[in-house]
N, C-alpha and C positions, 0 to 999 in steps of 0.2 A: 078540868083536864088541865095538865101542866105542859107548858111546852119547853122545848131544850133551845138555850138561847146560845148561839156559837157566837163564839167572840174573834173580831177580826175584819178583813176586809172582805168584801164578797170573793165568794171562788172566782176564779180567772179561766177563763176559754181558751181551750187549746185553739190554736190558730191552723187553719185548713191545710192539710200537706197538699202539695203542688203533686200534680200527676209525674211520677218519674216514668220515662222514657226507658224502653229495655233497647241496652247494648247488645248490636248484633256481633254474633262470636266470631274472629276471623278463622279461616279456613287455613290449614297447612299450607296451601301454596300462597296465599297472601303473604302468611308471615314468613315461608323464606324470600319472595319478592321485596319486603319490605328490610330486609339483610342487607341488601345488594346496596353497590356502593355507586347508587344511578338513581336520578330522578325520573320521575312518574314518565316528565318529558323525554327525557334521555333513553328509558327501556323503550317507548313509545317507536322512536326513531330505529334503535335497533330492532324491534322486530320488523319495521315497516323494508330495510334495508334485505335484512335476511330472504324475507318473502320476494322481494326484487330479484335479488342474485340467484335465490332456486329457480324462477322463472328463468332469467338468462340464460342459466346454465340449461335447463331444459330446451330452450330455444335452439344454443349452438349445439346440441348433440343431434336434434331433427337438422339444424343445416347441414352438419356435417354427414349425416346419412343421406341428405340430399346433395353433395359434394359441393356446397358452397363456400366453404374454406378452402378447398382446391383450388376449385375456379379463380377464387382471391388471387392464391398462391400462383398461379399461371399466369394469369394478367400482368401481375407485379413484374414478374419474371421476363415474359415476353417484352414488355416495355423499358426492363433495364436491357433486353439485348437489342433492340432499337437505340438504344443511348449507347451501346457500345461494351457492354457487359456479354459478351459471345465467345465462344471458344474460338480462337482462330490459331492458335500454335498449342500443338502438346508436346511437349519435352519430356522424351524417356531416355532413362540411364541406367546403369548397371548391367545391360547384356553383354552376353560372351557368345551365347551357341545360337538364341533365338532370333527370328526377323523381326524387325522393328515393324514392320506392317501387322504382323500378326497381333502384338500387343496394341496396336494403336484400334487395328478390327474388333478387338475384344473391349478395348477401354469405351468404343464410342458404340457398341451393339445395344439396340432397342432405345435409344435416346430417341424422343420424340422431337428436339428440336435442340441447338446448338447454344442454347441459353445457357449462359454461365450459374446462373440461378437453379438453373433445373438440374441441374449435374447433382446422383445422389452420388457423393463420393463411396461411401459405404457399399453400395450397391456397386459399384465399378471394382472396388477392391476384391469382394467376393465372387465375381468373376472371373478375376484374374488369379485368385488364388485354386479355383476349378482347375487351372491350366496345367497339365502334370511338370512341367519344365518350372514353374513358379514357384519355390519356396515360401517367399514372402513379399508382398507389395506395400508401397506407399504410396497413397495419392492426395494430392491438395490443388488448392486454387490459388494463382499467384492473378488477383484482380491487375487490369479488366479482360484479359482475355488467352490467358496461358492456363493450360492445365498440367500438372507436375505428376510425372508417374516415376518412382524407381523401383527397378525389378532385383530379387535376390533369386539366383538361378540355383537351381540343385545341380549337385556334380556327381554325373555318370559315373558309376563303380564298375560294370560289367553289360555284358550281352550275354543276352537270355534268348534261347533257342528252344522255340517248342512247336511239333507239329511241322516244321520245315519254315516257322517265321522267325525272325530276328529281331530281336524289340532290346533298344537301350533302358536300363534300369539303373536307380542309384543304389545307397547302401542299406535304405530301406525296402526296396524291392520295388517302387513304385514305378512307374512304366513312364519315361520319356520319350521316346520317339521310335519309329522302324526304321530298321538299318538294313541298308544296302549289304548283300554279300560281297559284291565287288569292292565294296571300300569299307571294310571290318577296321573297326578302331583298333588300337593297341590296349585293350583291356579283356581281363578274364572271361573267359567264356562258359557259364553254367548251362547243363542241358536238362531237359525233362519236365514233367509236369510239376508244378507245385516249387521247380528251383529258386523262381522271381521271391515267394515269399522266406525261403532260406537265405536270403543275401547276407542278413544280418552275421548269421551264426558263420554261414562261410569266410565271410570277411574276417572274424575272431578266429576260425580256423586258420586262415592264411597268417593271421599275425601271431599264431602258436611258434612257427617253423619259418622265420625272415627268411633264411637261406634259401629254403626251395622254394621260394612266391616267384622268384623269374621263371622259374624253370617250367611250372606250373601252365600248360596250353590251356586245359579245358577241367571241367569238373561235371559228372553226372552224378544228379540225385536220384539214386536207387530206392524203389518201393516206397518212395515216402518216407525212407527212414535213416539213410545212409549215403556217403558219396564215393565214389569212382573219381579218381583223380589220373589225369592222363599228362606225361610230361613230354617238354618239348623233344625228348630223346625216343620217343615213340613207348612208353611202358606205361602201363597202368597201374596204380595203387588202390586194392581195395579195403578201405578204411571200416573199422567195426561200426556197428551203430550207438554204442557207448563209448565214452572216451576216446574220441575220433583224434581229439587234439593231442594227446599224451600218447596216441601208436604213432602219428604223423612226427611227432617230437623226435619219436624212438626210431624211425627210419630215417630222418636227420642226420641223428648221430652214427648212424652204421652207415650211410651213403658218405657221411664226411669222413669216418676212419677206412673206408674200404673201396670208396667209388663204384657204388653197385649201378648207378645211371650210366648208360652208353656203354653196356659190356655186353651187349647181346639179348639181354633177357626180354619176354614178351611182357609178364606179369607178376605184379607182385602181391600177395594176400595177406592183410595183417588182421584179418576178422575174426581168430582164435589169437588173443592178448599172448597164448602161451609161445608162440612160433613165428616166425617170418619164413611164408613160405614163398617159392619163385617158380616159373617156368619158363623153358625155352622155346622159342618157333619150332613146331615140328614135334615136340613132346606130347606124350598123351597122360602122363602124370605128372604135376608138380612135384619138386623136389624142396625140401626144408635146408634153409641156408643156415651154415655157423657162423660164427663171430668174425670169422675171416673174408667174408663173401661169397664164400664157392660151397656148392654142392656135394653131396658125400651122395652119389646113386649108384652105387655098387652093392649096399647091403638092402637088402629091400625095397630099391628101386624109387623110393618116393616118399609123398608125405603121410601116405595111409602105413609107415613104419613105425613102430614104437618099442621102446625098450631095448633088450638085449638081443645081438645078431645070433648068439648060439655060441659064440667064442668068447664070450666074455668083455667084447667092445660094444661101446654102443652103437645107438643107429642115428644116423643122419639126423632124423626129426628129437630125439631123444637129445644129442647134441645142441641142437637148434634151440632146444627149451631150455637148456642148461645156458648157454650164451642169453637168452632173454630176461634169465631169472639174475643173471650177472649184470646185465645193462639196468636194469631196474634197480638192484642193490647201490 
């Protein structure tokens, strides 16, 4: 039997392969943490302080529910008061009509002590603004012992009469103070339920006819929809519900041209924009006025007559209508 002879050196043996350890695969969270610009120790400190902060916040919340911070604040304020930080003087400025003692009482109402640091400035201002006379208030501390209050008062604009009660009101209808009938101020008088809420509109109405404003003694709000004006000479002017200012301007023009007021008339009625109707004392029917301020009572006798009187002449109401149209033109 033949043998196969291999040339060369003896066959080399493969070196045993060392046992390879499997590398654990990183989770997504580990990879994200590895990307942070913090070392492992720094990250551990951040987590530690975060936990401690949360525990501290929870402790403060529980303490606030138990009143601990308030008690500490009260203790500090009272300690400051014993050291001289307490209200010894209240400086009040800006008063015109209000009583100083009233402001003083409102400012220090419900104050548990005179400790300066316990005074709630916002609460003091809120109480002052709730008082009718006060439009605005400024409150501040001047350490160690002075409280500063500056008051801006509302301006009275009229006296409101309702159910026999007289009340001073401002231009917005805000109630200011009761009025003694024996000491009536020199202000317009508005009468009737809801007249106080119409004060702004009433002031605008007076501004439309400034020549008549000094002569208007009172204004009555009728049916919650229109005004009756009473003049110092005793006449009453009934204004329409709509375009009252325009009607008042027209009446002022007629009075300026022919002096209607103080001529013995009892009542003027302008509720119909086409005519001015007037009535004298003792008359059962009113008469339409022509543009010369005189009433033609011969034909038809009054305001209910219109058109032609049968002789080709216009009645008093028709002439008044023409006069009104001429005034509008």
